[in-house]
N, C-alpha and C positions, 0 to 999 in steps of 0.2 A: 671083294672089291677089285682084286687084281684081275680076275677073269672079266669083269664088266669093263674095266679100263682097257684090257687087251682086245676084247671084242670091238669096242667102240673105235679103238685105234686102227685095227685092221679094216673095219668097214669104211672109215673116213679116208684113210690113206689109199685103200683100193679104189674108191670112187675117184679120188684125185688122180691116181695113176691112170685109170681108164679115160678120164677126161683129157689128161695131157697127151696120152697116146692117140686119142681120136683127133685132138687139135693138131698134133704133129703130123698125123697121116693125111689130114685134109689139106694141109698147105704144101705146095710144091716148091715155092721159093722161100727159103729161110734166111733171115739175116743171122749174122754170127751171134749177136746178143740173144736172139730168140733161141737159137740152138743151144747156147750155153745154159740159158734158163731151163730149157726142157731137160737137158741132161742132168743138171743139178736136182731138179724136181723129181726125175725118175730115180736117181740114186737115193735121194732122201726118202722117197716112198718105199723103195725096196728095203732100205735099212730099217725104217720104222715098222714095216710089216714083219720082217724077220726078228727084230728085237722084241716086238710084242708077243710073238709066238714063243720065243725063248723065255721071256719073263713069265708067261703064263704056265709053261710046262716045267721049267726048272727053278722058278722063283729066284732068278739071279739078280742080286742087288746092283751089279754093274750094268745089266741090261735096263733095269728100272731107272738107274741114274741117267743113262744115255737117252732113254725115252723122255725123261723129264727135261733134259737140255734141248732135245730135238723138238719137243712139243712147245716149249717156251719160245723158241725161235720161229716156229711156224705160226704160233698164236699171234705174234706181232704182225705178220703179214695178213693172217686171217681176220684179225680185229680191224685192221685198216680197210680190208675189202668189205667186211660186214658194215662198217661205219659208212662207207661210200654208198652202200645199197640202202641203208636205213635212213641216212640223213635227209633225203627228200621228204620224209614224213613231216619235218618241221614246216615245210612250205605247202605241201599238198594236203597233208593230213592222213588219216588212216585209209582213205580211199585209194592211196598209192598202192597198197597191197592188192587191191582189186585189179589193177592194171598189170601186175606182174604175171609172167607166164609160169607154167609149172616148173620148167627148168630153172627159172630165176628163184622160185621159192625153194626148190631142192638145193640149189647152190647156196642160198642164204642159210638154210638149216645146216648144211655141211660146214660153212664158215663158222657159224656159231658153235657147232660141236667141236671144231678144231680149236676154237678159242677157249673152250672149257676143258680140253684135255690136259693142260698143265696142272690144273687144280686137282684133277683125278690122280694124275701121276705123282703129284706132290703128296697127296694123302697116302698113296700106296708106298711111296718112298719113306715117309715118316713112320708108317706102321711097320715097315720092314726094318727100319733102323731101331725102332722102339723094341721090337722082338729080339734083336741082336743084343741090345744093351741089357735087357732083362735076363738073358741067358748067361751073359758073361759075369 
């Protein structure tokens, strides 16, 4: 379970990092708020990717705990973004998905995956905690 969670975390955060880097590179004039958001997102992406690698290789409970916290915070934003993309279904119906581009569909899948990551890391954290309590 830890390897699955780590792989999904690395994939989702790497995709987000690539998207933010391309968005940052395509704009020449940045507002201070945009620059701060980009820098925080790049820092969070790098932290999540490195923590996922540490959690998978060393099975560090501290890395798992930080990934749980980081994924909960990112799930709040991802859930809001996914809801904004899905909510027009109530008006338009399922044909709304037919009008979405491939990039929009991939973005929605990424947001929903990021929304599910806290559950996966919660299970991994619970299992690692359970193993520690059984040994002691």
